[in-house]
C-alpha positions as CSV (number, residue, x, y, z in Angstrom):
1,M,-41.0,2.8,-16.4
2,D,-40.2,3.2,-20.2
3,M,-37.8,0.7,-20.9
4,N,-36.6,1.8,-24.7
5,Q,-33.3,2.7,-23.3
6,F,-32.7,-0.9,-22.4
7,A,-33.4,-2.3,-25.9
8,G,-30.2,-2.1,-27.4
9,S,-31.5,-0.2,-30.1
10,E,-29.3,2.8,-29.8
11,S,-27.9,3.6,-33.1
12,N,-26.8,6.8,-35.0
13,Y,-29.3,6.8,-37.3
14,L,-33.1,8.0,-36.9
15,K,-35.5,5.2,-36.9
16,A,-39.2,5.2,-36.8
17,A,-39.7,4.9,-32.9
18,D,-37.4,7.9,-32.7
19,L,-40.1,10.1,-34.2
20,K,-42.7,8.9,-31.1
21,G,-45.8,9.7,-33.2
22,A,-44.4,13.2,-34.3
23,R,-44.3,14.6,-37.5
24,P,-41.6,16.9,-37.5
25,Q,-40.1,19.4,-40.0
26,V,-36.2,19.4,-40.1
27,I,-33.8,21.2,-42.5
28,I,-31.3,19.1,-44.1
29,D,-27.5,20.3,-43.1
30,G,-25.5,17.7,-45.5
31,V,-25.7,14.7,-47.5
32,E,-22.9,12.0,-47.4
33,L,-22.9,8.5,-48.1
34,V,-22.1,5.7,-45.5
35,E,-21.4,2.1,-46.2
36,F,-23.1,-0.7,-44.6
37,E,-22.7,-4.4,-44.1
38,D,-26.0,-6.3,-44.6
39,D,-26.3,-10.3,-45.1
40,G,-22.0,-10.2,-45.4
41,S,-22.1,-7.7,-48.4
42,K,-21.1,-4.1,-48.3
43,K,-23.9,-1.4,-49.5
44,V,-23.3,2.0,-49.7
45,K,-26.3,4.4,-49.0
46,P,-26.9,8.0,-48.8
47,C,-27.6,9.6,-45.1
48,L,-29.0,13.2,-44.6
49,K,-27.2,15.1,-41.5
50,L,-30.3,17.1,-40.1
51,R,-30.1,20.7,-38.6
52,G,-30.1,20.5,-35.0
53,K,-29.8,16.8,-34.8
54,E,-27.5,13.6,-33.6
55,K,-28.6,11.2,-35.5
56,Q,-28.5,10.7,-39.3
57,L,-31.5,9.8,-41.5
58,V,-30.6,6.6,-43.9
59,L,-32.4,7.2,-47.2
60,N,-34.3,4.7,-49.2
61,A,-34.4,4.5,-52.9
62,T,-38.2,5.9,-52.2
63,S,-36.6,8.9,-50.3
64,V,-34.2,9.9,-53.0
65,Q,-36.8,10.0,-55.5
66,E,-38.9,12.1,-53.5
67,L,-36.3,14.6,-52.7
68,M,-35.1,14.6,-56.3
69,S,-38.4,14.8,-57.8
70,V,-39.1,18.4,-55.6
71,F,-35.2,19.4,-55.2
72,G,-33.5,17.9,-58.5
73,P,-30.8,15.4,-58.7
74,D,-28.0,17.0,-57.3
75,S,-27.7,16.2,-53.5
76,D,-25.9,19.6,-52.9
77,T,-29.1,21.3,-53.7
78,W,-30.5,19.6,-51.0
79,I,-28.6,21.7,-48.4
80,G,-30.8,24.3,-46.5
81,K,-33.9,22.6,-47.6
82,T,-37.0,21.8,-45.2
83,I,-38.6,17.9,-45.3
84,Q,-40.9,16.6,-43.4
85,L,-40.6,13.1,-41.3
86,N,-43.5,10.6,-40.7
87,T,-43.6,6.9,-40.0
88,K,-45.6,4.3,-41.9
89,H,-45.9,0.6,-41.2
90,Y,-44.9,-1.9,-43.6
91,P,-46.7,-5.5,-43.1
92,K,-43.8,-7.1,-45.5
93,Y,-41.1,-5.9,-43.5
94,G,-43.3,-6.1,-40.1
95,K,-42.0,-3.4,-38.7
96,D,-42.3,0.8,-39.3
97,G,-40.2,2.9,-41.2
98,I,-39.8,7.0,-42.1
99,V,-40.9,8.3,-45.1
100,I,-40.2,11.8,-46.3
101,L,-42.3,14.3,-47.7
102,A,-39.8,17.1,-49.5
103,M,-41.2,20.6,-49.1
104,N,-40.8,23.0,-52.0
105,T,-41.4,26.6,-50.2
106,E,-39.8,28.8,-53.0
107,G,-42.2,31.1,-54.2
108,L,-44.8,30.4,-51.5
109,D,-46.5,33.4,-49.8
110,D,-49.6,33.6,-47.6
111,D,-51.8,35.6,-49.7
112,I,-55.0,33.8,-50.7
113,P,-55.8,34.5,-54.2
114,F,-59.7,34.3,-53.6
């Protein structure tokens, strides 16, 4: 019997375990800033709304840099863009996290030039 539903990990935010080993491509539907409390202090982090998905993806600095390197620094231009989600184990923290790959599909075609 799958006991995940009883583990008390229900959240409005996407976690590595939610991907269940898949590497889905998703479309960014929006970006918003969300306030979190961490060790008694409040922190604001950007979150992605994903088309057709209930949970949002909280971005860390590495993910923000990845998005900016491909789509630019203005988060409004990220809307409608495709990203791929994957998981990676972080031994330092003893858990898995989500990593993203921003996909610049503009100007691509299926013709192979050779």
